[in-house]
Structure formats: C-alpha cells, structure tokens
C-alpha positions in Angstrom: -223.1 -18.0 -50.3 -219.8 -18.5 -48.6 -220.4 -22.3 -48.6 -221.0 -22.2 -52.4 -217.9 -20.1 -53.0 -215.8 -22.5 -50.8 -217.2 -25.5 -52.8 -216.2 -23.8 -56.0 -212.7 -23.0 -54.8 -212.2 -26.6 -53.6 -213.3 -28.0 -57.0 -211.0 -25.6 -58.8 -207.9 -26.5 -56.8 -208.2 -30.0 -55.3 -206.9 -32.2 -58.1 -203.4 -30.8 -58.4 -202.9 -30.0 -54.7 -204.2 -33.4 -53.7 -201.8 -35.1 -56.2 -198.9 -33.2 -54.6 -199.8 -34.5 -51.1 -200.4 -38.0 -52.4 -197.0 -38.1 -54.1 -195.3 -36.9 -50.9 -196.9 -39.7 -48.9 -196.3 -42.3 -51.6 -192.6 -41.4 -51.8 -192.3 -42.0 -48.1 -194.1 -45.3 -48.4 -191.7 -46.3 -51.2 -188.7 -45.4 -49.0 -190.2 -47.3 -46.0 -190.7 -50.4 -48.1 -187.2 -50.1 -49.7 -185.6 -49.9 -46.3 -186.5 -53.5 -45.7 -183.7 -54.3 -48.2 -181.4 -51.7 -46.8 -178.4 -54.1 -46.6 -178.6 -54.7 -50.3 -179.0 -51.0 -51.3 -175.8 -49.0 -51.8 -175.3 -46.1 -49.3 -175.1 -43.7 -52.2 -178.6 -44.6 -53.4 -180.0 -44.2 -49.9 -178.3 -40.7 -49.7 -179.7 -39.7 -53.1 -183.1 -40.8 -52.1 -183.0 -38.8 -48.8 -181.9 -35.7 -50.7 -184.7 -36.2 -53.3 -187.2 -36.8 -50.5 -186.3 -33.6 -48.7 -186.5 -31.7 -52.0 -190.0 -33.1 -52.6 -191.1 -32.1 -49.1 -190.0 -28.5 -49.7 -191.3 -28.4 -53.2 -194.7 -29.7 -52.1 -195.2 -26.8 -49.7 -193.8 -24.2 -52.1 -195.7 -25.3 -55.1 -199.0 -25.5 -53.2 -198.4 -21.9 -51.9 -197.5 -20.6 -55.4 -200.5 -22.3 -57.1 -203.0 -20.8 -54.6 -201.4 -17.3 -54.9 -201.7 -17.5 -58.7 -205.2 -18.7 -58.3 -206.1 -15.6 -56.4 -204.6 -13.4 -59.1 -206.1 -15.1 -62.1 -209.5 -15.6 -60.7 -210.0 -12.0 -59.5 -207.7 -9.8 -61.6 -207.5 -11.3 -65.0 -210.2 -12.2 -67.6 -211.7 -14.7 -65.1 -212.3 -11.7 -62.9 -215.0 -10.4 -65.3 -217.1 -13.5 -64.3 -216.0 -13.9 -60.7 -216.6 -10.3 -59.7 -220.0 -10.2 -61.3 -221.3 -13.0 -59.1 -224.0 -11.8 -56.6 -221.7 -12.1 -53.6 -219.8 -9.5 -51.6 -216.1 -8.8 -51.9 -215.7 -10.1 -48.4 -217.3 -13.4 -49.3 -215.0 -13.9 -52.3 -211.9 -13.0 -50.2 -213.0 -15.2 -47.3 -213.6 -18.2 -49.6 -210.1 -18.0 -51.1 -208.5 -17.4 -47.7 -210.3 -20.3 -46.0 -209.4 -22.6 -49.0 -205.8 -21.5 -48.8 -205.7 -22.2 -45.0 -207.3 -25.6 -45.5 -204.8 -26.7 -48.1 -201.9 -25.4 -46.0 -203.1 -27.5 -43.1 -203.5 -30.6 -45.3 -200.0 -30.0 -46.8 -198.5 -29.8 -43.3 -200.3 -32.9 -42.2 -199.1 -34.9 -45.3 -195.5 -33.8 -44.7 -195.7 -34.8 -41.0 -197.2 -38.2 -42.0 -194.5 -38.7 -44.6 -191.7 -37.9 -42.1 -193.3 -40.3 -39.5 -193.6 -43.1 -42.1 -190.0 -42.8 -43.1 -188.7 -42.4 -39.5 -190.6 -45.6 -38.5 -187.9 -47.6 -40.2 -185.8 -47.3 -37.0 -188.7 -47.9 -34.6 -192.4 -48.4 -34.7 -194.5 -45.4 -35.5 -196.5 -45.8 -32.3 -193.3 -45.4 -30.3 -192.3 -42.3 -32.3 -195.7 -40.7 -31.6 -195.3 -41.6 -27.9 -191.8 -40.1 -27.8 -193.0 -36.9 -29.5 -195.9 -36.6 -27.0 -193.5 -37.0 -24.1 -191.3 -34.2 -25.5 -194.3 -31.9 -25.9 -195.4 -32.5 -22.3 -191.9 -32.4 -20.7 -190.5 -29.4 -22.5 -192.8 -26.8 -20.9 -192.3 -28.5 -17.5 -188.5 -28.2 -17.8 -188.8 -24.5 -18.9 -191.0 -23.9 -15.9 -194.0 -22.7 -17.8 -197.6 -23.8 -18.2 -197.8 -26.5 -21.0 -201.3 -25.4 -22.2 -200.4 -21.7 -22.3 -197.1 -22.4 -24.1 -198.6 -24.6 -26.8 -201.6 -22.2 -27.3 -199.1 -19.4 -27.9 -197.1 -21.5 -30.3 -200.2 -22.6 -32.1 -201.4 -19.0 -32.3 -198.1 -17.8 -33.7 -198.2 -20.5 -36.3 -201.7 -19.7 -37.4 -201.3 -15.9 -37.4 -197.9 -16.2 -39.1 -199.4 -18.3 -41.9 -202.4 -16.1 -42.2 -200.3 -12.9 -42.4 -198.0 -14.4 -45.1 -201.1 -15.4 -47.2 -202.7 -12.0 -46.8 -199.4 -10.2 -47.5 -199.3 -11.9 -50.9 -203.0 -11.1 -51.5 -202.3 -7.4 -50.5 -199.4 -7.2 -52.9 -201.4 -8.5 -55.7 -204.3 -6.2 -54.9 -202.1 -3.2 -54.9 -200.2 -4.2 -58.0 -203.4 -4.7 -59.9 -204.5 -1.1 -59.3 -202.0 -0.2 -62.1 -203.2 -0.2 -65.7 -200.0 -1.9 -67.0 -197.2 -4.1 -65.6 -199.5 -5.4 -62.9 -197.4 -8.5 -62.1 -194.2 -6.4 -61.8 -196.1 -3.9 -59.6 -197.3 -6.7 -57.4 -193.8 -8.1 -57.0 -192.4 -4.7 -56.2 -195.2 -4.1 -53.7 -194.4 -7.5 -52.1 -190.7 -6.8 -51.7 -191.3 -3.3 -50.3 -193.9 -4.6 -47.8 -191.6 -7.6 -46.9 -188.6 -5.3 -46.3 -190.6 -2.9 -44.1 -191.9 -5.7 -42.0 -188.5 -7.2 -41.7 -187.1 -3.9 -40.4 -189.9 -3.7 -37.9 -189.3 -7.3 -36.8 -185.6 -6.6 -36.4 -186.2 -3.6 -34.3 -188.5 -5.6 -32.1 -185.9 -8.4 -31.7 -183.2 -5.9 -30.9 -185.3 -4.2 -28.4 -186.1 -7.5 -26.7 -182.4 -8.5 -26.8 -181.4 -5.2 -25.1 -184.0 -5.7 -22.5 -182.8 -9.2 -21.8 -179.2 -8.1 -21.6 -180.1 -5.4 -19.1 -182.0 -8.0 -17.0 -179.0 -10.4 -16.7 -178.1 -8.8 -13.4 -180.9 -8.7 -10.8 -180.7 -6.3 -8.0 -182.5 -7.2 -4.8 -182.7 -5.4 -1.4 -181.6 -7.2 1.7 -184.4 -7.2 4.3 -182.1 -7.3 7.3 -179.2 -4.9 6.6 -180.9 -2.6 4.0 -177.8 -3.1 1.7 -178.3 -3.6 -2.0 -177.1 -7.0 -3.1 -176.3 -7.9 -6.7 -177.4 -11.4 -7.7 -176.4 -12.8 -11.1 -178.1 -15.8 -12.6 -175.9 -18.9 -12.8 -174.7 -20.0 -16.2 -177.0 -22.5 -17.9 -180.1 -21.6 -15.8 -183.3 -20.0 -17.0 -184.2 -17.2 -14.7 -187.9 -16.4 -14.1 -187.5 -12.8 -15.4 -186.2 -14.3 -18.7 -189.2 -16.5 -19.1 -191.5 -13.6 -18.2 -189.8 -11.3 -20.7 -189.8 -14.0 -23.4 -193.5 -14.7 -22.8 -194.2 -10.9 -23.1 -192.3 -10.8 -26.3 -194.3 -13.7 -27.8 -197.6 -12.1 -26.8 -196.4 -8.8 -28.4 -195.4 -10.8 -31.6 -198.9 -12.4 -31.7 -200.5 -8.9 -31.4 -198.3 -7.6 -34.1 -199.2 -10.5 -36.4 -202.9 -10.0 -35.6 -202.6 -6.3 -36.5 -200.9 -7.2 -39.8 -203.7 -9.8 -40.6 -206.4 -7.2 -39.9 -204.7 -4.5 -41.9 -203.9 -6.7 -44.9 -207.4 -8.2 -44.8 -209.3 -5.0 -44.9 -206.9 -3.4 -47.4 -207.6 -6.4 -49.7 -211.3 -6.1 -49.2 -211.3 -2.3 -49.8 -209.2 -2.6 -53.0 -211.3 -5.4 -54.3 -214.5 -3.5 -53.6 -213.5 0.1 -54.5 -210.4 0.0 -56.6 -210.9 -3.1 -58.8 -209.1 -2.6 -62.1 -209.5 -5.3 -64.8 -208.1 -3.3 -67.7 
C-alpha cells in the first residue's frame, strides 16, 4: 500500500514542483547563453540578472517546502481528510508516503539548484573543470584537517539528512497538534511551531555554549614530563588545529546527530499518534 500511496502523492504534487525546478535550470541556461554576448550587455543588466537568479533559487526551495507542508495539512486535516483517512491504510503508511515524497522533492530541488549554479558558473571555465575542482576540494579538505575523509563526509551527509528530516517533521508535528483544536487550527499550528522552534533553539544554544566552554578550557594542554616529573604547560600555536579540538568537534557533531535523530523519532511518533488517536476533522 505504501507504493500506491507514494504514487498518489507523486501525481498530486509533481506538476507544479517539477515546473519550479525546470524554471530554475532554464533561467541558468538563459544566463549561460546570454554570457556569450557579455561584452554587449550593460553591467547593470548582468547585476540585475544575478540578483533575480539568486531570488529564484531561494524562492524555488521555499515554495517547494511550503507547497508540501500545505499539502500535508489539506490532505489530512481539511475536507480532503474525510476521504484520505478512510482509505484502508494505516496512519503510518499515510505519514510515510508524505514524508518520503517530501524528501524526494527536497533532494530533486537541491540537485536542480546545484545544476543551475554549475551551469552559470561554467561561463568562466568548463563545467568538467569545475566538477574536478570541487572533487579536489572535497578530498583535500579532510586531509588538511587531519581527519578521515569518509568519516567526515558521512557525518556531514548524516547531519544534512537528519536536519532536513527533523525540519519536515517539526512542521508536520505543529500541524498535527494545531489540528487537535476545534477552531483556529491554522493559528494553533503556527503558535505550536514557534513554541517548538524556540524551545529547540534554546536547547541548541545551550549545546553550542557548552561546546564553546569545553573548547576554551582545552586551549591549554597540560602534560607531564617523563624525565623530571614537573608539570609543563603547552599551548597550541596560533593558526594550528590541535588534535583535542578535532576530537571535541567530532564528538559535538556526533552528539548533534544523535540529538537530531531523537527529534526525528519523537516528532514522527507524535504525528503518528495524533493522526491515529486524536484526529479532529471538525
């Protein structure tokens, strides 16, 4: 049933979302073609185009996100919900279909934005050279930091996925809580979102402050001399990256991943419970 639900979600959302991504790539192709006549185009026009291009990139991601959030609300908690929630599928299946569809479109949107940027950036050098340069940076950066490249990019990828997933589920959770009210459901959903967002920001700030204090205290490393038995204070030279910093930073990233994972699980099962036990379509 999940496959059928995913197919239904895709059919219901693909036209407008695909159009947004196509427009983004088409605008980049237009700019790439126009750059052939760069000498004949006034600098003001080029600057206005770049501003418009950046606005379109941002709008593409924001509009896609908003449309999919609205889709969740309308399809489950408005008049459409009378049909959707009577389908012979579990609440988990309905939630999973919307979540997977959301993640798929988020990935496609990111890919279209990256393609657009690469197309426009290829005006200065071939796109193959750009891709090669990016690959070199991705390989050399972990080496210069003294960390394992595979582990570093796995952590970065995990943070991106969990961060995106937690953001989606936070919106879903806010809507699910807001729709438990008999009236002013949209207002209640917005208030729930801002309360949840504020609480999470406070927790995140406390985590960052705790990490910062730990790093400040570790700026001075005390070692014990093996010959004289005298304690010697060794301070890391300016501009260097001490190993204890990398270890602490790695620990912080792992803690952040675990925190995001806990958020995802909590939001997911809260949405599932509210959709299953507290559904209110009045």
